[in-house]
TORKE-18773 format. One record per residue (C-alpha): residue number from 1; x, y negated, z negated. Coordinates in steps of 0.1 Angstrom, whole numbers, padded with zeros to 4 digits, always signed. Each point is the difference from the previous one (the first is absolute). Example, Ala and Ser with C-alpha at 12.3 -4.5 7.8 and 13.67 -1.06 7.14 Angstrom:
<pts>
<pt><k>1</k><xx>+0123</xx><yy>+0045</yy><zz>-0078</zz></pt>
<pt><k>2</k><xx>+0014</xx><yy>-0034</yy><zz>+0007</zz></pt>
</pts>
This chain:
<pts>
<pt><k>1</k><xx>+0291</xx><yy>-0552</yy><zz>-0075</zz></pt>
<pt><k>2</k><xx>-0004</xx><yy>-0026</yy><zz>-0027</zz></pt>
<pt><k>3</k><xx>-0036</xx><yy>-0005</yy><zz>+0009</zz></pt>
<pt><k>4</k><xx>-0006</xx><yy>+0038</yy><zz>-0003</zz></pt>
<pt><k>5</k><xx>+0018</xx><yy>+0002</yy><zz>-0033</zz></pt>
<pt><k>6</k><xx>-0023</xx><yy>-0028</yy><zz>-0014</zz></pt>
<pt><k>7</k><xx>-0031</xx><yy>+0018</yy><zz>+0012</zz></pt>
<pt><k>8</k><xx>-0013</xx><yy>+0019</yy><zz>-0031</zz></pt>
<pt><k>9</k><xx>-0027</xx><yy>+0018</yy><zz>+0019</zz></pt>
<pt><k>10</k><xx>+0025</xx><yy>+0013</yy><zz>+0026</zz></pt>
<pt><k>11</k><xx>+0024</xx><yy>+0011</yy><zz>-0026</zz></pt>
<pt><k>12</k><xx>-0027</xx><yy>+0017</yy><zz>-0020</zz></pt>
<pt><k>13</k><xx>-0010</xx><yy>+0019</yy><zz>+0031</zz></pt>
<pt><k>14</k><xx>+0036</xx><yy>+0009</yy><zz>+0007</zz></pt>
<pt><k>15</k><xx>+0006</xx><yy>+0015</yy><zz>-0034</zz></pt>
<pt><k>16</k><xx>-0033</xx><yy>+0018</yy><zz>-0001</zz></pt>
<pt><k>17</k><xx>+0007</xx><yy>+0015</yy><zz>+0034</zz></pt>
<pt><k>18</k><xx>+0037</xx><yy>+0010</yy><zz>-0006</zz></pt>
<pt><k>19</k><xx>-0001</xx><yy>+0007</yy><zz>-0037</zz></pt>
<pt><k>20</k><xx>+0023</xx><yy>-0015</yy><zz>-0027</zz></pt>
<pt><k>21</k><xx>+0029</xx><yy>+0023</yy><zz>+0006</zz></pt>
<pt><k>22</k><xx>+0010</xx><yy>-0013</yy><zz>+0035</zz></pt>
<pt><k>23</k><xx>+0031</xx><yy>-0021</yy><zz>-0002</zz></pt>
<pt><k>24</k><xx>-0007</xx><yy>-0031</yy><zz>+0021</zz></pt>
<pt><k>25</k><xx>+0024</xx><yy>-0027</yy><zz>+0012</zz></pt>
<pt><k>26</k><xx>-0006</xx><yy>-0030</yy><zz>+0021</zz></pt>
<pt><k>27</k><xx>+0026</xx><yy>-0021</yy><zz>+0019</zz></pt>
<pt><k>28</k><xx>-0003</xx><yy>-0031</yy><zz>+0021</zz></pt>
<pt><k>29</k><xx>+0011</xx><yy>+0002</yy><zz>+0036</zz></pt>
<pt><k>30</k><xx>+0023</xx><yy>-0030</yy><zz>-0004</zz></pt>
<pt><k>31</k><xx>+0016</xx><yy>+0016</yy><zz>-0030</zz></pt>
<pt><k>32</k><xx>+0008</xx><yy>+0031</yy><zz>+0021</zz></pt>
<pt><k>33</k><xx>+0016</xx><yy>-0022</yy><zz>+0026</zz></pt>
<pt><k>34</k><xx>+0019</xx><yy>-0021</yy><zz>-0025</zz></pt>
<pt><k>35</k><xx>+0012</xx><yy>+0028</yy><zz>-0023</zz></pt>
<pt><k>36</k><xx>+0005</xx><yy>+0029</yy><zz>+0024</zz></pt>
<pt><k>37</k><xx>+0001</xx><yy>-0015</yy><zz>+0035</zz></pt>
<pt><k>38</k><xx>-0031</xx><yy>+0017</yy><zz>+0013</zz></pt>
<pt><k>39</k><xx>-0009</xx><yy>-0016</yy><zz>+0033</zz></pt>
<pt><k>40</k><xx>-0034</xx><yy>+0014</yy><zz>+0005</zz></pt>
<pt><k>41</k><xx>-0030</xx><yy>+0005</yy><zz>-0022</zz></pt>
<pt><k>42</k><xx>-0010</xx><yy>+0034</yy><zz>-0015</zz></pt>
<pt><k>43</k><xx>-0036</xx><yy>+0010</yy><zz>-0002</zz></pt>
<pt><k>44</k><xx>-0015</xx><yy>+0013</yy><zz>-0032</zz></pt>
<pt><k>45</k><xx>+0016</xx><yy>+0033</yy><zz>-0008</zz></pt>
<pt><k>46</k><xx>+0004</xx><yy>+0026</yy><zz>-0027</zz></pt>
<pt><k>47</k><xx>+0026</xx><yy>+0027</yy><zz>-0008</zz></pt>
<pt><k>48</k><xx>-0013</xx><yy>+0033</yy><zz>-0012</zz></pt>
<pt><k>49</k><xx>+0020</xx><yy>+0029</yy><zz>-0016</zz></pt>
<pt><k>50</k><xx>+0034</xx><yy>-0015</yy><zz>+0011</zz></pt>
<pt><k>51</k><xx>-0005</xx><yy>+0009</yy><zz>+0036</zz></pt>
<pt><k>52</k><xx>-0034</xx><yy>-0010</yy><zz>+0015</zz></pt>
<pt><k>53</k><xx>-0004</xx><yy>-0035</yy><zz>+0013</zz></pt>
<pt><k>54</k><xx>-0036</xx><yy>-0012</yy><zz>+0002</zz></pt>
<pt><k>55</k><xx>-0006</xx><yy>-0032</yy><zz>+0020</zz></pt>
<pt><k>56</k><xx>-0032</xx><yy>-0020</yy><zz>+0004</zz></pt>
<pt><k>57</k><xx>-0006</xx><yy>-0021</yy><zz>+0032</zz></pt>
<pt><k>58</k><xx>-0025</xx><yy>-0026</yy><zz>-0009</zz></pt>
<pt><k>59</k><xx>-0006</xx><yy>-0011</yy><zz>+0036</zz></pt>
<pt><k>60</k><xx>-0011</xx><yy>+0034</yy><zz>+0011</zz></pt>
<pt><k>61</k><xx>-0011</xx><yy>+0012</yy><zz>-0035</zz></pt>
<pt><k>62</k><xx>+0019</xx><yy>+0032</yy><zz>+0004</zz></pt>
<pt><k>63</k><xx>+0024</xx><yy>+0020</yy><zz>-0022</zz></pt>
<pt><k>64</k><xx>+0032</xx><yy>+0014</yy><zz>+0014</zz></pt>
<pt><k>65</k><xx>+0021</xx><yy>+0027</yy><zz>-0017</zz></pt>
<pt><k>66</k><xx>+0036</xx><yy>+0008</yy><zz>+0005</zz></pt>
<pt><k>67</k><xx>+0027</xx><yy>+0020</yy><zz>-0016</zz></pt>
<pt><k>68</k><xx>+0027</xx><yy>-0024</yy><zz>-0013</zz></pt>
<pt><k>69</k><xx>+0024</xx><yy>-0009</yy><zz>+0028</zz></pt>
<pt><k>70</k><xx>+0022</xx><yy>-0030</yy><zz>+0008</zz></pt>
<pt><k>71</k><xx>-0030</xx><yy>-0024</yy><zz>+0001</zz></pt>
<pt><k>72</k><xx>+0001</xx><yy>-0035</yy><zz>-0015</zz></pt>
<pt><k>73</k><xx>-0025</xx><yy>+0012</yy><zz>-0026</zz></pt>
<pt><k>74</k><xx>+0025</xx><yy>+0026</yy><zz>-0013</zz></pt>
<pt><k>75</k><xx>+0026</xx><yy>-0028</yy><zz>-0006</zz></pt>
<pt><k>76</k><xx>-0028</xx><yy>-0020</yy><zz>-0018</zz></pt>
<pt><k>77</k><xx>-0006</xx><yy>+0029</yy><zz>-0024</zz></pt>
<pt><k>78</k><xx>+0037</xx><yy>+0005</yy><zz>-0005</zz></pt>
<pt><k>79</k><xx>+0004</xx><yy>-0037</yy><zz>-0009</zz></pt>
<pt><k>80</k><xx>-0029</xx><yy>+0003</yy><zz>-0024</zz></pt>
<pt><k>81</k><xx>+0016</xx><yy>+0030</yy><zz>-0017</zz></pt>
<pt><k>82</k><xx>+0033</xx><yy>-0019</yy><zz>-0003</zz></pt>
<pt><k>83</k><xx>-0019</xx><yy>-0029</yy><zz>-0016</zz></pt>
<pt><k>84</k><xx>-0017</xx><yy>+0023</yy><zz>-0025</zz></pt>
<pt><k>85</k><xx>+0033</xx><yy>+0018</yy><zz>-0008</zz></pt>
<pt><k>86</k><xx>+0017</xx><yy>-0033</yy><zz>-0007</zz></pt>
<pt><k>87</k><xx>-0028</xx><yy>-0011</yy><zz>-0023</zz></pt>
<pt><k>88</k><xx>-0007</xx><yy>-0031</yy><zz>+0022</zz></pt>
<pt><k>89</k><xx>-0035</xx><yy>-0015</yy><zz>+0004</zz></pt>
<pt><k>90</k><xx>+0003</xx><yy>-0016</yy><zz>+0035</zz></pt>
<pt><k>91</k><xx>-0005</xx><yy>-0002</yy><zz>+0029</zz></pt>
<pt><k>92</k><xx>-0025</xx><yy>+0028</yy><zz>-0005</zz></pt>
<pt><k>93</k><xx>-0027</xx><yy>-0008</yy><zz>-0026</zz></pt>
<pt><k>94</k><xx>-0016</xx><yy>+0027</yy><zz>-0020</zz></pt>
<pt><k>95</k><xx>-0038</xx><yy>-0001</yy><zz>+0000</zz></pt>
<pt><k>96</k><xx>-0014</xx><yy>+0012</yy><zz>-0032</zz></pt>
<pt><k>97</k><xx>-0037</xx><yy>+0011</yy><zz>-0005</zz></pt>
<pt><k>98</k><xx>-0023</xx><yy>-0022</yy><zz>-0020</zz></pt>
<pt><k>99</k><xx>-0006</xx><yy>+0011</yy><zz>-0036</zz></pt>
<pt><k>100</k><xx>-0037</xx><yy>+0007</yy><zz>+0007</zz></pt>
<pt><k>101</k><xx>+0007</xx><yy>+0021</yy><zz>+0031</zz></pt>
<pt><k>102</k><xx>-0006</xx><yy>+0037</yy><zz>-0007</zz></pt>
</pts>
């Protein structure tokens, strides 16, 4: 994750592809284990319109869609929401667009 966050070319591509209005947060796997007790890794995922979970499997390069259920990803987004509501800045780190990203 840290290597990706230091890669300006990758981040520029990300922001140009998603747009500036997408709220983006990153968290280290060891932080998930330490803070929340997650015992398995969670693939890249997104939450759309408070009900649709979008997951990316980098090994097979496929997207999977699911209506929110009792999956670990749901708990992950609940924890993020709790962090935001409490005004805390970790373990999830907000990723902000570069100033020159349109």
